[in-house]
VEXMIPA-762528 format. One record per residue (C-alpha): residue number from 0; x, y, z. Coordinates in nm, 2 decimals, padded with zeros to 4 digits. Layout:
[NUM; [X; Y; Z]] ...
% end
This chain:
[0; [-04.81; -01.10; 05.57]] [1; [-04.67; -01.02; 05.91]] [2; [-04.45; -01.33; 05.90]] [3; [-04.31; -01.23; 05.56]] [4; [-04.23; -00.88; 05.69]] [5; [-04.05; -01.02; 05.99]] [6; [-03.82; -01.24; 05.79]] [7; [-03.65; -00.95; 05.59]] [8; [-03.62; -00.75; 05.91]] [9; [-03.45; -01.04; 06.08]] [10; [-03.21; -01.08; 05.79]] [11; [-03.12; -00.71; 05.80]] [12; [-03.08; -00.73; 06.18]] [13; [-02.84; -01.02; 06.15]] [14; [-02.63; -00.86; 05.89]] [15; [-02.61; -00.54; 06.09]] [16; [-02.51; -00.73; 06.40]] [17; [-02.24; -00.92; 06.20]] [18; [-02.10; -00.59; 06.07]] [19; [-02.09; -00.45; 06.42]] [20; [-01.91; -00.76; 06.53]] [21; [-01.65; -00.72; 06.26]] [22; [-01.59; -00.35; 06.34]] [23; [-01.57; -00.43; 06.71]] [24; [-01.34; -00.71; 06.63]] [25; [-01.11; -00.49; 06.43]] [26; [-01.12; -00.22; 06.70]] [27; [-01.03; -00.49; 06.95]] [28; [-00.74; -00.60; 06.74]] [29; [-00.61; -00.24; 06.73]] [30; [-00.65; -00.20; 07.10]] [31; [-00.47; -00.53; 07.16]] [32; [-00.19; -00.45; 06.92]] [33; [-00.18; -00.08; 06.95]] [34; [00.20; -00.04; 06.96]] [35; [00.24; -00.26; 06.65]] [36; [-00.04; -00.07; 06.47]] [37; [00.10; 00.27; 06.55]] [38; [00.46; 00.16; 06.46]] [39; [00.36; 00.02; 06.12]] [40; [00.13; 00.32; 06.03]] [41; [00.39; 00.58; 06.14]] [42; [00.67; 00.40; 05.96]] [43; [00.48; 00.40; 05.63]] [44; [00.38; 00.77; 05.68]] [45; [00.74; 00.86; 05.75]] [46; [00.86; 00.68; 05.44]] [47; [00.61; 00.86; 05.24]] [48; [00.72; 01.20; 05.38]] [49; [01.09; 01.12; 05.33]] [50; [01.02; 01.00; 04.98]] [51; [00.84; 01.32; 04.89]] [52; [01.14; 01.52; 04.98]] [53; [01.41; 01.28; 04.86]] [54; [01.27; 01.23; 04.51]] [55; [01.43; 01.48; 04.26]] [56; [01.23; 01.78; 04.19]] [57; [01.13; 01.83; 03.83]] [58; [01.04; 02.16; 03.68]] [59; [00.81; 02.22; 03.39]] [60; [00.86; 02.51; 03.14]] [61; [00.58; 02.61; 02.90]] [62; [00.55; 02.83; 02.60]] [63; [00.23; 02.92; 02.41]] [64; [00.24; 03.00; 02.04]] [65; [-00.04; 03.15; 01.84]] [66; [-00.08; 03.05; 01.47]] [67; [-00.17; 03.38; 01.31]] [68; [-00.34; 03.38; 00.97]] [69; [-00.29; 03.71; 00.79]] [70; [-00.59; 03.89; 00.64]] [71; [-00.40; 03.91; 00.31]] [72; [-00.47; 03.54; 00.27]] [73; [-00.83; 03.62; 00.19]] [74; [-00.73; 03.89; -00.05]] [75; [-00.50; 03.67; -00.25]] [76; [-00.73; 03.37; -00.24]] [77; [-00.72; 03.20; -00.58]] [78; [-00.42; 03.41; -00.69]] [79; [-00.15; 03.28; -00.45]] [80; [-00.09; 02.94; -00.30]] [81; [-00.03; 02.95; 00.07]] [82; [-00.02; 02.67; 00.33]] [83; [-00.34; 02.65; 00.53]] [84; [-00.35; 02.65; 00.91]] [85; [-00.47; 02.29; 00.92]] [86; [-00.17; 02.18; 00.72]] [87; [00.07; 02.36; 00.95]] [88; [-00.10; 02.22; 01.27]] [89; [-00.09; 01.86; 01.14]] [90; [00.28; 01.87; 01.06]] [91; [00.38; 02.08; 01.37]] [92; [00.41; 01.80; 01.63]] [93; [00.60; 01.57; 01.40]] [94; [00.84; 01.84; 01.29]] [95; [00.91; 01.98; 01.64]] [96; [00.99; 01.64; 01.79]] [97; [01.19; 01.52; 01.48]] [98; [01.54; 01.40; 01.54]] [99; [01.69; 01.67; 01.32]] [100; [01.52; 01.95; 01.52]] [101; [01.61; 01.81; 01.86]] [102; [01.98; 01.76; 01.75]] [103; [02.00; 02.13; 01.66]] [104; [01.86; 02.23; 02.00]] [105; [02.09; 01.98; 02.18]] [106; [02.40; 02.12; 02.01]] [107; [02.29; 02.48; 02.07]] [108; [02.24; 02.43; 02.45]] [109; [02.55; 02.21; 02.48]] [110; [02.34; 01.92; 02.62]] [111; [02.56; 01.67; 02.44]] [112; [02.88; 01.76; 02.63]] [113; [02.84; 01.45; 02.85]] [114; [02.74; 01.23; 02.56]] [115; [03.02; 01.00; 02.45]] [116; [02.86; 00.74; 02.22]] [117; [02.59; 00.73; 01.96]] [118; [02.37; 00.51; 02.18]] [119; [02.38; 00.77; 02.46]] [120; [02.29; 01.04; 02.21]] [121; [01.99; 00.83; 02.08]] [122; [01.89; 00.78; 02.44]] [123; [01.90; 01.15; 02.51]] [124; [01.69; 01.22; 02.20]] [125; [01.44; 00.96; 02.31]] [126; [01.42; 01.11; 02.66]] [127; [01.36; 01.46; 02.52]] [128; [01.08; 01.33; 02.29]] [129; [00.91; 01.16; 02.59]] [130; [00.96; 01.46; 02.82]] [131; [00.84; 01.72; 02.57]] [132; [00.46; 01.75; 02.53]] [133; [00.28; 01.95; 02.26]] [134; [-00.09; 02.02; 02.30]] [135; [-00.29; 02.17; 02.01]] [136; [-00.60; 02.38; 02.03]] [137; [-00.72; 02.39; 01.67]] [138; [-01.03; 02.60; 01.74]] [139; [-00.82; 02.88; 01.90]] [140; [-00.52; 02.82; 01.67]] [141; [-00.29; 02.79; 01.97]] [142; [-00.04; 02.52; 02.06]] [143; [00.16; 02.48; 02.39]] [144; [00.50; 02.33; 02.43]] [145; [00.60; 02.20; 02.77]] [146; [00.92; 02.03; 02.89]] [147; [01.01; 01.88; 03.22]] [148; [01.36; 01.86; 03.37]] [149; [01.53; 01.87; 03.70]] [150; [01.71; 02.20; 03.60]] [151; [01.45; 02.48; 03.57]] [152; [01.69; 02.70; 03.37]] [153; [01.76; 02.42; 03.12]] [154; [01.38; 02.35; 03.09]] [155; [01.30; 02.71; 03.00]] [156; [01.60; 02.74; 02.76]] [157; [01.51; 02.42; 02.59]] [158; [01.14; 02.52; 02.53]] [159; [01.24; 02.87; 02.40]] [160; [01.51; 02.73; 02.18]] [161; [01.29; 02.46; 02.04]] [162; [01.01; 02.71; 01.96]] [163; [01.26; 02.96; 01.80]] [164; [01.43; 02.69; 01.60]] [165; [01.10; 02.56; 01.47]] [166; [00.97; 02.90; 01.36]] [167; [01.30; 02.98; 01.19]] [168; [01.31; 02.64; 01.02]] [169; [00.95; 02.66; 00.91]] [170; [00.99; 03.01; 00.77]] [171; [01.31; 02.92; 00.58]] [172; [01.18; 02.59; 00.45]] [173; [00.86; 02.76; 00.31]] [174; [01.07; 03.03; 00.15]] [175; [01.30; 02.77; -00.01]] [176; [01.00; 02.58; -00.13]] [177; [00.85; 02.90; -00.29]] [178; [01.19; 02.98; -00.45]] [179; [01.23; 02.63; -00.58]] [180; [00.87; 02.62; -00.72]] [181; [00.93; 02.95; -00.90]] [182; [01.26; 02.82; -01.05]] [183; [01.09; 02.50; -01.16]] [184; [00.80; 02.68; -01.32]] [185; [01.04; 02.92; -01.51]] [186; [01.24; 02.62; -01.64]] [187; [00.92; 02.45; -01.75]] [188; [00.79; 02.77; -01.92]] [189; [01.11; 02.78; -02.13]] [190; [01.08; 02.42; -02.22]] [191; [00.73; 02.44; -02.33]] [192; [00.80; 02.76; -02.52]] [193; [01.06; 02.57; -02.72]] [194; [00.81; 02.29; -02.78]] [195; [00.55; 02.53; -02.91]] [196; [00.81; 02.69; -03.15]] [197; [00.90; 02.34; -03.27]] [198; [00.53; 02.26; -03.32]] [199; [00.49; 02.58; -03.53]] [200; [00.79; 02.49; -03.74]] [201; [00.65; 02.14; -03.81]] [202; [00.31; 02.28; -03.91]] [203; [00.47; 02.53; -04.15]] [204; [00.70; 02.27; -04.30]] [205; [00.40; 02.04; -04.35]] [206; [00.20; 02.31; -04.51]] [207; [00.48; 02.39; -04.75]] [208; [00.51; 02.02; -04.85]] [209; [00.14; 01.95; -04.88]] [210; [00.02; 02.29; -04.97]] [211; [-00.13; 02.19; -05.30]] [212; [-00.34; 01.91; -05.14]] [213; [-00.44; 02.13; -04.85]] [214; [-00.56; 02.40; -05.08]] [215; [-00.80; 02.17; -05.26]] [216; [-01.16; 02.12; -05.15]] [217; [-01.27; 01.76; -05.14]] [218; [-01.62; 01.84; -05.28]] [219; [-01.46; 02.03; -05.58]] [220; [-01.23; 01.74; -05.65]] [221; [-01.52; 01.50; -05.64]] [222; [-01.71; 01.72; -05.89]] [223; [-01.40; 01.73; -06.12]] [224; [-01.38; 01.35; -06.11]] [225; [-01.75; 01.33; -06.21]] [226; [-01.69; 01.57; -06.49]] [227; [-01.39; 01.37; -06.62]] [228; [-01.59; 01.05; -06.60]] [229; [-01.87; 01.22; -06.80]] [230; [-01.62; 01.33; -07.06]] [231; [-01.49; 00.98; -07.08]] [232; [-01.83; 00.84; -07.13]] [233; [-01.89; 01.10; -07.41]] [234; [-01.56; 01.01; -07.58]] [235; [-01.65; 00.64; -07.56]] [236; [-01.98; 00.70; -07.73]] [237; [-01.80; 00.91; -08.00]] [238; [-01.54; 00.64; -08.04]] [239; [-01.81; 00.38; -08.11]] [240; [-01.98; 00.61; -08.35]] [241; [-01.66; 00.68; -08.55]] [242; [-01.57; 00.31; -08.55]] [243; [-01.91; 00.22; -08.68]] [244; [-01.88; 00.49; -08.96]] [245; [-01.54; 00.37; -09.06]] [246; [-01.65; 00.01; -09.07]] [247; [-01.95; 00.10; -09.30]] [248; [-01.72; 00.30; -09.53]] [249; [-01.46; 00.02; -09.54]] [250; [-01.72; -00.23; -09.64]] [251; [-01.76; -00.06; -09.98]] [252; [-01.39; -00.11; -10.07]] [253; [-01.28; -00.43; -10.27]] [254; [-00.92; -00.52; -10.28]] [255; [-00.79; -00.78; -10.54]] [256; [-00.46; -00.94; -10.44]] [257; [-00.24; -01.05; -10.73]] [258; [00.08; -01.12; -10.54]] [259; [00.21; -01.24; -10.20]] [260; [-00.07; -01.27; -09.95]] [261; [00.15; -01.22; -09.64]] [262; [00.29; -00.88; -09.77]] [263; [-00.06; -00.77; -09.85]] [264; [-00.19; -00.85; -09.51]] [265; [00.10; -00.66; -09.34]] [266; [00.05; -00.36; -09.57]] [267; [-00.32; -00.37; -09.49]] [268; [-00.26; -00.39; -09.11]] [269; [00.00; -00.11; -09.13]] [270; [-00.25; 00.11; -09.32]] [271; [-00.51; 00.05; -09.05]] [272; [-00.27; 00.12; -08.77]] [273; [-00.16; 00.45; -08.94]] [274; [-00.52; 00.56; -08.95]] [275; [-00.53; 00.51; -08.57]] [276; [-00.18; 00.60; -08.45]] [277; [00.11; 00.81; -08.54]] [278; [00.43; 00.68; -08.69]] [279; [00.60; 00.68; -08.35]] [280; [00.35; 00.44; -08.20]] [281; [00.50; 00.10; -08.10]] [282; [00.24; -00.10; -08.31]] [283; [00.31; 00.10; -08.62]] [284; [00.69; 00.06; -08.58]] [285; [00.65; -00.31; -08.52]] [286; [00.44; -00.35; -08.84]] [287; [00.69; -00.15; -09.05]] [288; [00.98; -00.36; -08.92]] [289; [00.78; -00.68; -09.01]] [290; [00.71; -00.55; -09.36]] [291; [01.07; -00.45; -09.42]] [292; [01.18; -00.80; -09.31]] [293; [00.99; -00.96; -09.60]] [294; [01.19; -01.03; -09.91]] [295; [01.13; -00.79; -10.19]] [296; [00.96; -00.92; -10.51]] [297; [00.74; -00.83; -10.80]] [298; [00.42; -00.86; -10.60]] [299; [00.14; -00.63; -10.71]] [300; [-00.19; -00.54; -10.56]] [301; [-00.49; -00.42; -10.75]] [302; [-00.75; -00.23; -10.55]] [303; [-01.09; -00.17; -10.68]] [304; [-01.30; 00.08; -10.49]] [305; [-01.66; 00.18; -10.53]] [306; [-01.62; 00.48; -10.28]] [307; [-01.68; 00.83; -10.40]] [308; [-01.44; 01.11; -10.33]] [309; [-01.68; 01.23; -10.05]] [310; [-01.69; 00.89; -09.88]] [311; [-01.31; 00.86; -09.92]] [312; [-01.26; 01.20; -09.74]] [313; [-01.51; 01.10; -09.47]] [314; [-01.33; 00.78; -09.41]] [315; [-01.00; 00.96; -09.37]] [316; [-01.16; 01.22; -09.14]] [317; [-01.32; 00.94; -08.93]] [318; [-00.98; 00.77; -08.89]] [319; [-00.81; 01.10; -08.79]] [320; [-01.09; 01.19; -08.54]] [321; [-01.09; 00.83; -08.40]] [322; [-00.71; 00.87; -08.33]] [323; [-00.77; 01.20; -08.16]] [324; [-01.05; 01.06; -07.94]] [325; [-00.83; 00.78; -07.82]] [326; [-00.55; 01.03; -07.73]] [327; [-00.81; 01.24; -07.53]] [328; [-00.92; 00.92; -07.35]] [329; [-00.57; 00.85; -07.25]] [330; [-00.52; 01.20; -07.12]] [331; [-00.85; 01.19; -06.93]] [332; [-00.77; 00.85; -06.78]] [333; [-00.44; 00.99; -06.65]] [334; [-00.61; 01.30; -06.51]] [335; [-00.88; 01.08; -06.35]] [336; [-00.62; 00.87; -06.17]] [337; [-00.44; 01.18; -06.05]] [338; [-00.76; 01.33; -05.91]] [339; [-00.85; 01.00; -05.74]] [340; [-00.50; 00.99; -05.58]] [341; [-00.55; 01.35; -05.46]] [342; [-00.89; 01.26; -05.32]] [343; [-00.74; 00.97; -05.12]] [344; [-00.46; 01.20; -04.99]] [345; [-00.68; 01.49; -04.88]] [346; [-00.82; 01.32; -04.56]] [347; [-00.48; 01.18; -04.47]] [348; [-00.31; 01.51; -04.51]] [349; [-00.59; 01.69; -04.31]] [350; [-00.56; 01.43; -04.03]] [351; [-00.19; 01.48; -04.01]] [352; [-00.23; 01.86; -04.00]] [353; [-00.50; 01.83; -03.74]] [354; [-00.27; 01.61; -03.52]] [355; [00.01; 01.87; -03.55]] [356; [-00.23; 02.15; -03.45]] [357; [-00.37; 01.94; -03.16]] [358; [-00.02; 01.89; -03.04]] [359; [00.05; 02.26; -03.05]] [360; [-00.28; 02.34; -02.87]] [361; [-00.19; 02.09; -02.59]] [362; [00.15; 02.24; -02.55]] [363; [00.00; 02.59; -02.56]] [364; [-00.26; 02.50; -02.30]] [365; [00.01; 02.37; -02.06]] [366; [00.22; 02.67; -02.14]] [367; [-00.06; 02.91; -02.04]] [368; [-00.13; 02.72; -01.72]] [369; [00.24; 02.73; -01.63]] [370; [00.25; 03.11; -01.69]] [371; [-00.06; 03.15; -01.47]] [372; [00.10; 02.93; -01.20]] [373; [00.42; 03.13; -01.23]] [374; [00.24; 03.44; -01.15]] [375; [00.08; 03.28; -00.85]] [376; [00.42; 03.14; -00.74]] [377; [00.57; 03.49; -00.76]] [378; [00.30; 03.63; -00.53]] [379; [00.34; 03.33; -00.30]] [380; [00.71; 03.38; -00.29]] [381; [00.68; 03.74; -00.20]] [382; [00.43; 03.65; 00.07]] [383; [00.66; 03.40; 00.22]] [384; [00.96; 03.63; 00.20]] [385; [00.77; 03.91; 00.38]] [386; [00.59; 03.67; 00.62]] [387; [00.25; 03.77; 00.48]] [388; [00.10; 03.42; 00.50]] [389; [00.03; 03.21; 00.81]] [390; [00.28; 03.30; 01.08]] [391; [00.36; 03.21; 01.44]] [392; [00.35; 03.45; 01.73]] [393; [00.49; 03.35; 02.07]] [394; [00.23; 03.47; 02.32]] [395; [00.39; 03.34; 02.64]] [396; [00.76; 03.25; 02.62]] [397; [00.89; 03.00; 02.86]] [398; [01.02; 03.15; 03.19]] [399; [01.23; 02.97; 03.45]] [400; [00.99; 02.79; 03.68]] [401; [01.02; 02.85; 04.05]] [402; [00.79; 02.57; 04.17]] [403; [00.84; 02.21; 04.08]] [404; [00.56; 01.99; 03.94]] [405; [00.71; 01.66; 04.06]] [406; [00.71; 01.51; 04.31]] [407; [00.35; 01.60; 04.42]] [408; [00.42; 01.60; 04.79]] [409; [00.06; 01.65; 04.92]] [410; [-00.05; 01.36; 04.71]] [411; [00.24; 01.14; 04.83]] [412; [00.20; 01.23; 05.20]] [413; [-00.18; 01.19; 05.19]] [414; [-00.14; 00.85; 05.01]] [415; [00.12; 00.75; 05.27]] [416; [-00.12; 00.83; 05.56]] [417; [-00.39; 00.62; 05.40]] [418; [-00.15; 00.34; 05.31]] [419; [00.00; 00.35; 05.67]] [420; [-00.34; 00.29; 05.83]] [421; [-00.44; 00.03; 05.57]] [422; [-00.11; -00.16; 05.59]] [423; [-00.11; -00.16; 05.97]] [424; [-00.47; -00.29; 05.99]] [425; [-00.39; -00.55; 05.72]] [426; [-00.09; -00.68; 05.92]] [427; [-00.31; -00.70; 06.23]] [428; [-00.58; -00.90; 06.05]] [429; [-00.31; -01.12; 05.89]] [430; [-00.16; -01.20; 06.23]] [431; [-00.51; -01.26; 06.37]] [432; [-00.58; -01.51; 06.09]] [433; [-00.27; -01.71; 06.19]] [434; [-00.37; -01.71; 06.56]] [435; [-00.54; -02.04; 06.64]] [436; [-00.69; -01.95; 06.97]] [437; [-01.07; -01.91; 07.03]] [438; [-01.20; -01.56; 07.03]] [439; [-01.58; -01.59; 07.04]] [440; [-01.87; -01.82; 07.13]] [441; [-01.95; -01.86; 06.77]] [442; [-01.63; -02.05; 06.71]] [443; [-01.72; -02.29; 07.00]] [444; [-02.07; -02.34; 06.86]] [445; [-01.93; -02.41; 06.51]] [446; [-01.73; -02.69; 06.68]] [447; [-02.05; -02.83; 06.85]] [448; [-01.90; -02.76; 07.19]] [449; [-02.16; -02.66; 07.45]] [450; [-02.11; -02.32; 07.62]] [451; [-02.21; -02.32; 07.98]] [452; [-02.14; -01.96; 08.06]] [453; [-01.96; -01.65; 07.92]] [454; [-01.77; -01.41; 08.13]] [455; [-01.70; -01.08; 07.96]] [456; [-01.38; -00.89; 08.01]] [457; [-01.45; -00.59; 08.23]] [458; [-01.18; -00.32; 08.22]] [459; [-01.13; -00.04; 08.45]] [460; [-01.15; 00.30; 08.29]] [461; [-00.91; 00.45; 08.54]] [462; [-00.67; 00.16; 08.50]] [463; [-00.45; 00.29; 08.22]] [464; [-00.07; 00.23; 08.24]] [465; [00.18; 00.52; 08.20]] [466; [00.34; 00.33; 07.92]] [467; [00.01; 00.33; 07.72]] [468; [-00.04; 00.70; 07.79]] [469; [00.32; 00.78; 07.67]] [470; [00.27; 00.57; 07.36]] [471; [-00.05; 00.76; 07.28]] [472; [00.12; 01.09; 07.34]] [473; [00.43; 01.01; 07.12]] [474; [00.23; 00.87; 06.84]] [475; [-00.02; 01.15; 06.85]] [476; [00.25; 01.42; 06.84]] [477; [00.43; 01.24; 06.56]] [478; [00.11; 01.20; 06.36]] [479; [00.03; 01.57; 06.42]] [480; [00.37; 01.66; 06.28]] [481; [00.30; 01.46; 05.97]] [482; [-00.04; 01.64; 05.93]] [483; [00.14; 01.97; 05.98]] [484; [00.38; 01.88; 05.70]] [485; [00.09; 01.78; 05.48]] [486; [-00.09; 02.11; 05.55]] [487; [00.22; 02.32; 05.47]] [488; [00.26; 02.14; 05.13]] [489; [-00.11; 02.18; 05.05]] [490; [-00.09; 02.55; 05.13]] [491; [00.23; 02.58; 04.92]] [492; [00.43; 02.73; 05.20]] [493; [00.81; 02.72; 05.15]] [494; [00.91; 02.67; 05.51]] [495; [01.03; 02.32; 05.49]] [496; [01.18; 02.37; 05.14]] [497; [01.39; 02.66; 05.27]] [498; [01.50; 02.47; 05.58]] [499; [01.62; 02.16; 05.39]] [500; [01.96; 02.31; 05.28]] [501; [02.04; 02.41; 05.64]] [502; [01.97; 02.07; 05.80]] [503; [02.18; 01.86; 05.56]] [504; [01.90; 01.68; 05.39]] [505; [02.04; 01.76; 05.05]] [506; [02.35; 01.55; 05.13]] [507; [02.13; 01.27; 05.25]] [508; [01.92; 01.30; 04.94]] [509; [02.22; 01.27; 04.72]] [510; [02.35; 00.96; 04.90]] [511; [02.01; 00.80; 04.88]] [512; [01.97; 00.87; 04.51]] [513; [02.32; 00.74; 04.45]] [514; [02.23; 00.42; 04.63]] [515; [01.90; 00.39; 04.44]] [516; [02.06; 00.44; 04.10]] 
% end
């Protein structure tokens, strides 16, 4: 157990010794190359300080706008249609940084005076879109517009103009939309009113044309058809009865033919037809013409009848009634066909009328919706015209900034100090890596060279040259000056900023920027 404990302790001790050796080695490198170390570090720090003052100053102007939702929105909810706050916030960033909006601001502020080509104008618009930031706070209903530029007055004017332009454009566009929607609804109301009138005219014309059919009841027509069919059946029965009676009475009559058989047959047929039909019937006319066409002769016919006067009268009455029955059957057949035709037309006519009424109902429904929407549109239009809906209120307009946001001098100077020390140490380590001389006993042991003795370098504390002291003093004072500059910038004191115009740094800055660009 004790041996196991000793091994980790020995490992930790070795690593600690190695780290101490590395630190001591780096300190030794710094002591050996102190002028080079100080020169590199102070040069990097000086470059950082100079860069923090040479870089052009950029100023940021901000404006805060509150999206105010009027209480009247809750009162007219369901009556008027107003854009919601969420809808306005979603479109806000896109609309404010749109090309059209930025062009209006550029022309108003005369930012395009130095622009000569379309490509330069597009580059200016692209730069403005990149330098303009819009942050939204949906919970508070606030958005902030910020713009960065080297001219503080231009930055504040740009932000204020952009906000004003957007509010004016947003208000005017909403008003125009409301007016356009009202005009559109009014036109549609007139159109549908005409269509409803036309539908009414079609229904009235159809009723006039099919009024007789529409006035009939299908059940009544069916009952009438049944009644006619029953009458036809009764007439058929009566016809058969009369025909049977006539046949029985005709069987008692004996006719003796003494002359031309053909003439007698025609006369007999004509007599039978006259008992059934009138003289104008086609069959009767045909039989008369056939009889008249036969040559006249001395033909005679002798008829012997065993009928009594009563039977004879009954036979004649039966023939007359049979003829009447057949005429009634013809009339009933015609009436039956007419009623069946009407029965077939009733559902068709009713379907057409229902379709016309459905068309009118649909047009009327859309018309009523349009009228209701028109009322909502009128209220919405008045709300937009009077700014009673969601509106924008500028809480904090952009003012001309007095302090720049870029370059961040404390950060640049502090980074330059850290970079100076790091770069100087890195150069020393790099030079030491290219140095092939032996610096320690470990290097000899790694080469399997026996070390007989090691004589450490013993320096005299009081033996410090005047040159080294002077170097320490100069570097220390210079570094303190850099620290003083850093402290002034951290505290935000304007001493150096105010002294720059009097010592000609502005001219130097202009020349350096010209060389860089």
